[in-house]
C-alpha positions as CSV (number, residue, x, y, z in Angstrom):
1,M,58.5,-53.3,-15.5
2,R,57.2,-56.3,-13.6
3,L,56.8,-53.8,-10.4
4,A,54.0,-52.0,-12.8
5,G,51.5,-54.6,-11.6
6,P,51.9,-54.7,-8.3
7,L,51.7,-50.9,-7.4
8,R,48.3,-50.9,-9.6
9,I,47.0,-52.9,-7.1
10,V,48.3,-51.5,-4.3
11,A,47.3,-47.5,-5.7
12,L,43.7,-49.6,-6.2
13,I,43.6,-50.7,-2.7
14,I,44.7,-47.1,-1.1
15,T,42.0,-45.4,-3.6
16,M,39.2,-47.9,-2.2
17,G,39.9,-47.4,1.3
18,L,40.0,-43.4,1.1
19,T,36.5,-44.1,-0.8
20,W,35.2,-45.8,1.9
21,I,36.4,-43.3,4.6
22,L,34.8,-40.7,2.8
23,V,31.4,-42.5,2.3
24,T,31.3,-43.3,6.0
25,I,32.0,-40.0,6.9
26,L,28.9,-38.7,4.6
27,L,26.6,-41.7,5.4
28,G,27.4,-41.9,9.2
29,S,25.3,-44.7,10.4
30,P,22.4,-46.7,8.7
31,G,19.9,-44.6,7.5
32,G,21.4,-41.4,8.7
33,G,22.9,-40.5,5.5
34,L,20.4,-38.3,3.3
35,P,20.2,-35.8,6.5
36,R,24.2,-35.8,6.3
37,I,24.5,-35.5,2.8
38,Q,21.8,-32.3,3.1
39,Q,23.9,-30.8,5.7
40,F,26.8,-30.2,2.9
41,F,24.1,-28.6,0.2
42,T,22.0,-26.6,2.4
43,S,22.9,-23.4,3.7
44,P,21.6,-22.6,7.5
45,E,19.8,-19.6,6.3
46,N,17.6,-21.3,3.3
47,S,16.9,-24.6,5.8
48,V,13.4,-24.5,7.4
49,T,12.7,-26.6,10.4
50,A,9.7,-27.4,11.6
51,E,10.1,-25.9,14.8
52,E,9.9,-22.5,13.2
53,P,6.6,-20.6,14.5
54,R,4.4,-19.5,11.3
55,A,2.6,-15.9,11.3
56,R,-0.3,-16.7,13.4
57,K,-3.6,-14.6,12.7
58,Y,-5.8,-14.0,15.6
59,K,-9.8,-13.1,15.7
60,C,-10.8,-10.8,12.2
61,G,-6.9,-11.2,10.8
62,L,-5.4,-9.4,13.9
63,P,-2.0,-9.5,14.1
64,Q,-2.2,-10.0,18.1
65,P,-5.1,-11.1,20.4
66,C,-7.5,-8.6,22.2
67,P,-6.7,-8.2,26.0
68,E,-9.8,-10.0,28.2
69,E,-13.1,-8.4,27.9
70,H,-12.8,-6.7,24.5
71,L,-14.0,-7.4,20.9
72,A,-11.9,-7.6,18.1
73,F,-12.5,-5.9,14.7
74,R,-11.8,-5.2,11.6
75,I,-13.8,-2.5,9.2
76,V,-13.2,-2.3,5.0
77,S,-14.7,0.5,3.1
78,G,-15.8,-0.2,-0.3
79,A,-12.7,0.4,-3.4
80,A,-14.5,3.2,-5.5
81,N,-17.7,1.6,-6.5
82,V,-16.5,-2.1,-7.2
83,I,-15.6,-3.8,-4.5
84,G,-17.8,-4.0,-1.3
85,P,-17.1,-3.3,2.1
86,K,-16.4,-5.7,4.7
87,I,-17.0,-5.5,8.6
88,C,-16.0,-8.5,10.8
89,L,-16.5,-8.9,14.5
90,E,-14.6,-11.6,17.0
91,D,-14.0,-13.6,13.9
92,K,-17.2,-13.1,12.3
93,M,-18.4,-11.3,9.0
94,L,-21.3,-9.3,9.6
95,M,-21.5,-7.7,6.0
96,S,-19.7,-8.2,3.2
97,S,-20.6,-9.0,-0.7
98,V,-20.1,-12.7,0.2
99,K,-23.1,-12.5,2.5
100,D,-24.9,-10.1,-0.1
101,N,-25.8,-7.6,2.6
102,V,-23.7,-4.5,1.8
103,G,-24.3,-1.6,-0.5
104,R,-23.8,2.0,-2.1
105,G,-23.7,4.5,0.7
106,L,-23.2,3.7,4.2
107,N,-23.1,0.0,5.6
108,I,-24.1,0.0,9.4
109,A,-24.1,-2.8,11.9
110,L,-25.9,-2.5,15.5
111,V,-23.7,-4.4,18.0
112,N,-24.6,-5.3,21.7
113,G,-22.0,-3.7,23.3
114,V,-22.1,-6.2,26.6
115,S,-22.6,-9.4,24.7
116,G,-21.0,-8.3,21.4
117,E,-24.2,-10.2,19.4
118,L,-24.9,-8.6,16.1
119,L,-28.5,-6.8,16.5
120,E,-28.8,-5.5,12.6
121,A,-26.9,-4.8,9.6
122,R,-28.1,-2.5,7.0
123,A,-27.1,-0.6,3.9
124,F,-28.4,2.8,3.2
125,D,-28.3,4.1,-0.1
126,M,-26.7,8.0,0.1
127,W,-27.1,8.9,-3.4
128,A,-30.6,7.7,-4.9
129,G,-32.2,6.8,-1.3
130,D,-34.2,8.3,1.4
131,V,-32.3,9.3,4.4
132,N,-35.1,8.9,6.8
133,D,-34.6,5.5,6.8
134,L,-31.2,6.1,8.0
135,L,-32.6,8.6,11.0
136,K,-35.3,6.1,11.5
137,F,-32.5,3.3,12.1
138,I,-30.0,5.2,14.2
139,R,-32.6,7.4,15.9
140,P,-33.8,4.7,18.8
141,L,-30.3,3.6,20.0
142,H,-29.9,2.1,23.2
143,E,-27.4,3.0,25.9
144,G,-24.1,1.4,24.7
145,T,-24.9,0.1,21.5
146,L,-21.7,-0.1,19.1
147,V,-22.4,1.6,15.7
148,F,-19.9,0.0,13.2
149,V,-20.1,2.0,9.6
150,A,-18.4,1.4,6.6
151,S,-19.0,3.6,3.2
152,Y,-19.0,2.3,-0.1
153,D,-19.3,4.7,-3.4
154,D,-21.1,7.5,-2.1
155,P,-21.3,8.0,1.9
156,A,-22.8,11.8,2.1
157,T,-25.1,13.5,-0.7
158,K,-28.2,12.5,1.2
159,M,-27.0,13.3,4.5
160,N,-28.6,16.2,6.3
161,E,-27.6,18.2,9.9
162,E,-29.3,15.7,11.9
163,T,-28.0,12.9,10.3
164,R,-24.6,14.3,11.0
165,K,-25.2,15.5,14.3
166,L,-26.5,11.9,15.4
167,F,-23.1,10.6,13.8
168,S,-21.1,12.8,16.2
169,E,-23.3,11.9,19.3
170,L,-22.0,8.7,18.5
171,G,-18.4,9.9,18.6
172,S,-17.7,10.6,15.1
173,R,-15.2,13.6,14.3
174,N,-15.6,13.7,10.9
175,A,-19.2,13.3,10.0
176,K,-19.8,17.1,9.7
177,E,-17.4,17.4,6.7
178,L,-18.3,14.0,5.1
179,A,-18.6,14.6,1.4
180,F,-19.4,13.0,-2.2
181,R,-17.5,10.0,-2.5
182,D,-15.2,10.3,0.4
183,S,-13.9,7.1,2.2
184,W,-14.8,6.7,5.7
185,V,-14.9,4.1,8.5
186,F,-15.9,4.5,11.8
187,V,-17.2,2.9,14.7
188,G,-19.0,4.7,17.7
189,A,-21.3,3.8,20.8
190,K,-24.3,5.6,22.1
191,G,-23.9,6.9,24.7
192,V,-20.1,7.8,24.9
193,Q,-18.9,10.8,26.8
194,N,-15.5,11.4,24.6
195,K,-14.9,11.1,20.5
196,S,-14.1,7.8,19.2
197,P,-10.4,6.7,18.8
198,F,-11.5,4.4,15.8
199,E,-12.4,6.2,13.0
200,Q,-10.6,7.2,9.5
201,H,-11.3,9.6,6.3
202,V,-9.7,10.5,3.1
203,K,-11.4,13.4,1.0
204,N,-12.3,12.5,-2.4
205,S,-10.0,14.7,-4.5
206,K,-8.7,14.9,-7.7
207,H,-4.9,15.3,-6.9
208,T,-5.4,12.4,-4.1
209,N,-7.2,9.7,-5.2
210,K,-6.1,6.0,-6.1
211,Y,-9.2,5.3,-8.4
212,E,-10.4,7.8,-11.1
213,G,-13.0,9.7,-9.0
214,W,-12.8,7.9,-5.5
215,P,-10.1,8.0,-3.1
216,E,-8.3,4.9,-1.8
217,A,-10.0,2.5,0.1
218,L,-9.7,2.1,4.1
219,E,-8.8,-0.4,6.6
220,M,-9.2,-0.6,10.4
221,E,-8.5,-2.7,13.2
222,G,-8.1,-2.8,17.0
223,C,-10.2,-4.0,20.0
224,I,-12.9,-2.3,21.8
225,P,-13.7,-2.9,25.7
226,R,-16.9,-4.7,25.9
227,R,-19.8,-2.7,27.9
228,S,-20.7,-4.0,31.5
229,M,-23.8,-4.6,32.6
230,A,-23.9,-1.5,35.3
231,G,-22.4,0.5,32.2
């Protein structure tokens, strides 16, 4: 019975000693305790360090930068008759609903193929407008002018044979078959010898339409080589 007191004291001393050792291991040096403790509760998979790179976006939101002497672009067609199209070039928004320069029909931006500067941007109503306004816009293009096109709602009802021929000469494969409420995005140029690699087209079909009465919106991005002064 007399040994109970001393034994309790010894047990208490041992417990305090073990506690001190454990605290020393966890805390380490002064000021370094919090990171050490966090290591016990944070798995390597969930930890985020300052060195982890963020997903970087380049001009016009492209996932990769364009090569030198190339122009970065991104075109989004209109969605049904609700959301307007967008045309971005070299991180500059040429046409959009925010800029208030888009409309039903064909939205077209003309760009200097050498400098990349915007020459003119206009929307042409292809449902109730005058197709002659569009023809006057694209007939007198200079050699090397880049032509960016995004449809919105209906791009083709007012199209005639000459209009389709002019777009085909700019490098379009689909202008000849473009129809009521199709979705269409296209980049061409005056004086090209081959068909443009930058074109997407979705037919208006009740069997495949994403929206009631309209196909899905189209999105296209890429890098266009600048025209040389000599070319």
